[in-house]
DSSP file (Angstrom, degrees, kcal/mol; ACC not computed):
  #  RESIDUE AA STRUCTURE BP1 BP2  ACC     N-H-->O    O-->H-N    N-H-->O    O-->H-N    TCO  KAPPA ALPHA  PHI   PSI    X-CA   Y-CA   Z-CA
    1    1 A M              0   0    0      0, 0.0     2,-0.7     0, 0.0     0, 0.0   0.000 360.0 360.0 360.0 141.2   19.4    5.4   12.1
    2    2 A A    >   -     0   0    0      1,-0.1     3,-0.6     8,-0.0     0, 0.0  -0.791 360.0-174.4 -89.4 116.5   21.9    7.8   10.6
    3    3 A G  T 3  S+     0   0    0     -2,-0.7    -1,-0.1     1,-0.2     7,-0.1   0.573  71.4  74.1 -89.4  -6.9   22.3   10.8   12.9
    4    4 A A  T 3   +     0   0    0      2,-0.0    -1,-0.2     6,-0.0     2,-0.2   0.113  69.0 119.7 -92.4  18.5   24.5   12.8   10.7
    5    5 A T    <   -     0   0    0     -3,-0.6     2,-0.2     2,-0.1     6,-0.0  -0.570  67.3-112.2 -86.5 151.2   21.8   13.8    8.2
    6    6 A R    >>  -     0   0    0     -2,-0.2     4,-2.3     1,-0.1     3,-0.6  -0.515  43.0 -88.4 -81.5 155.4   20.9   17.5    7.6
    7    7 A G  H 3> S+     0   0    0      1,-0.3     4,-2.6     2,-0.2     5,-0.2   0.702 122.6  40.7 -26.0 -68.3   17.5   18.8    8.8
    8    8 A D  H 3> S+     0   0    0      1,-0.2     4,-2.6     2,-0.2    -1,-0.3   0.931 117.5  48.3 -59.8 -48.7   15.2   18.1    5.8
    9    9 A E  H <> S+     0   0    0     -3,-0.6     4,-2.5     1,-0.2    -1,-0.2   0.932 112.5  49.6 -61.6 -44.6   16.8   14.6    5.1
   10   10 A G  H  X S+     0   0    0     -4,-2.3     4,-2.4     1,-0.2    -1,-0.2   0.927 111.6  47.7 -62.0 -44.3   16.5   13.6    8.8
   11   11 A E  H  X S+     0   0    0     -4,-2.6     4,-2.6    -5,-0.2    -1,-0.2   0.884 112.2  49.4 -62.5 -38.2   12.8   14.6    8.9
   12   12 A R  H  X S+     0   0    0     -4,-2.6     4,-2.4    -5,-0.2     5,-0.2   0.917 111.5  49.1 -68.3 -40.2   12.0   12.8    5.7
   13   13 A D  H  X S+     0   0    0     -4,-2.5     4,-2.5    -5,-0.2    -2,-0.2   0.934 111.4  49.6 -64.5 -45.9   13.8    9.7    7.0
   14   14 A M  H  X S+     0   0    0     -4,-2.4     4,-2.9     1,-0.2    -2,-0.2   0.923 110.4  51.4 -55.7 -48.0   11.8    9.9   10.3
   15   15 A G  H  X S+     0   0    0     -4,-2.6     4,-2.5     1,-0.2    -2,-0.2   0.931 112.0  44.4 -61.6 -45.7    8.5   10.3    8.4
   16   16 A S  H  X S+     0   0    0     -4,-2.4     4,-2.5     1,-0.2    -1,-0.2   0.908 113.6  51.3 -67.8 -36.7    9.0    7.3    6.3
   17   17 A G  H  X S+     0   0    0     -4,-2.5     4,-2.5    -5,-0.2    -2,-0.2   0.923 111.7  47.3 -61.9 -42.5   10.2    5.3    9.3
   18   18 A L  H  X S+     0   0    0     -4,-2.9     4,-2.5     2,-0.2    -2,-0.2   0.899 111.2  49.5 -66.0 -39.6    7.1    6.3   11.2
   19   19 A S  H  X S+     0   0    0     -4,-2.5     4,-2.2     2,-0.2    -1,-0.2   0.920 111.3  50.4 -66.4 -40.5    4.7    5.5    8.3
   20   20 A Q  H  X S+     0   0    0     -4,-2.5     4,-2.4    -5,-0.2    -2,-0.2   0.930 110.5  50.3 -61.8 -41.9    6.4    2.0    7.9
   21   21 A L  H  X S+     0   0    0     -4,-2.5     4,-2.5     1,-0.2    -2,-0.2   0.933 110.2  48.8 -62.5 -42.7    6.0    1.4   11.7
   22   22 A S  H  X S+     0   0    0     -4,-2.5     4,-2.5     1,-0.2    -1,-0.2   0.867 111.0  51.5 -66.1 -33.6    2.3    2.3   11.6
   23   23 A E  H  X S+     0   0    0     -4,-2.2     4,-2.5     2,-0.2    -1,-0.2   0.917 111.3  46.4 -65.1 -42.0    1.8    0.0    8.7
   24   24 A I  H  X S+     0   0    0     -4,-2.4     4,-2.5     2,-0.2    -2,-0.2   0.895 112.6  51.1 -65.6 -39.4    3.5   -2.8   10.5
   25   25 A L  H  X S+     0   0    0     -4,-2.5     4,-2.6     2,-0.2    -2,-0.2   0.915 110.1  47.9 -66.2 -42.1    1.5   -2.2   13.6
   26   26 A S  H  X S+     0   0    0     -4,-2.5     4,-2.9     1,-0.2     5,-0.3   0.929 111.2  52.4 -66.7 -39.3   -1.8   -2.1   11.7
   27   27 A D  H  X S+     0   0    0     -4,-2.5     4,-2.4     1,-0.2    -2,-0.2   0.943 110.9  47.2 -56.1 -46.3   -0.8   -5.4   10.0
   28   28 A M  H  X S+     0   0    0     -4,-2.5     4,-2.6     2,-0.2    -2,-0.2   0.905 112.3  48.8 -63.2 -42.9    0.0   -7.0   13.4
   29   29 A S  H  X S+     0   0    0     -4,-2.6     4,-2.7     2,-0.2    -1,-0.2   0.916 112.3  48.9 -64.5 -41.1   -3.3   -5.8   14.9
   30   30 A E  H  X S+     0   0    0     -4,-2.9     4,-2.6     2,-0.2     5,-0.2   0.928 111.8  48.8 -60.8 -43.6   -5.3   -7.1   11.9
   31   31 A R  H  X S+     0   0    0     -4,-2.4     4,-2.2    -5,-0.3    -2,-0.2   0.915 112.0  48.2 -63.6 -42.2   -3.6  -10.4   12.1
   32   32 A A  H  X S+     0   0    0     -4,-2.6     4,-1.9     2,-0.2    -1,-0.2   0.916 111.5  51.7 -64.9 -40.5   -4.2  -10.7   15.9
   33   33 A R  H  X S+     0   0    0     -4,-2.7     4,-1.7     1,-0.2    -2,-0.2   0.943 111.2  46.2 -59.9 -49.2   -7.9   -9.8   15.2
   34   34 A S  H  X S+     0   0    0     -4,-2.6     4,-1.6     1,-0.2    -1,-0.2   0.873 110.6  53.6 -63.3 -36.4   -8.3  -12.5   12.6
   35   35 A E  H  < S+     0   0    0     -4,-2.2    -1,-0.2     1,-0.2    -2,-0.2   0.859 107.7  50.3 -66.6 -34.9   -6.6  -15.0   14.8
   36   36 A K  H  < S+     0   0    0     -4,-1.9    -1,-0.2     1,-0.2    -2,-0.2   0.841 108.3  54.3 -71.7 -31.6   -9.0  -14.3   17.6
   37   37 A L  H  <        0   0    0     -4,-1.7    -2,-0.2     1,-0.2    -1,-0.2   0.851 360.0 360.0 -70.4 -33.9  -12.0  -14.7   15.2
   38   38 A T     <        0   0    0     -4,-1.6    -1,-0.2     0, 0.0    -2,-0.2   0.469 360.0 360.0 -79.2 360.0  -10.9  -18.2   14.1
């Protein structure tokens, strides 16, 4: 992560990073759920 970003840019980067993380987590949980079903 780049720590030298100014306020708004830093917040925007954090927001996109968090949304990416939640997408990855939901992907993983869905995959685990389907693996348990099979």
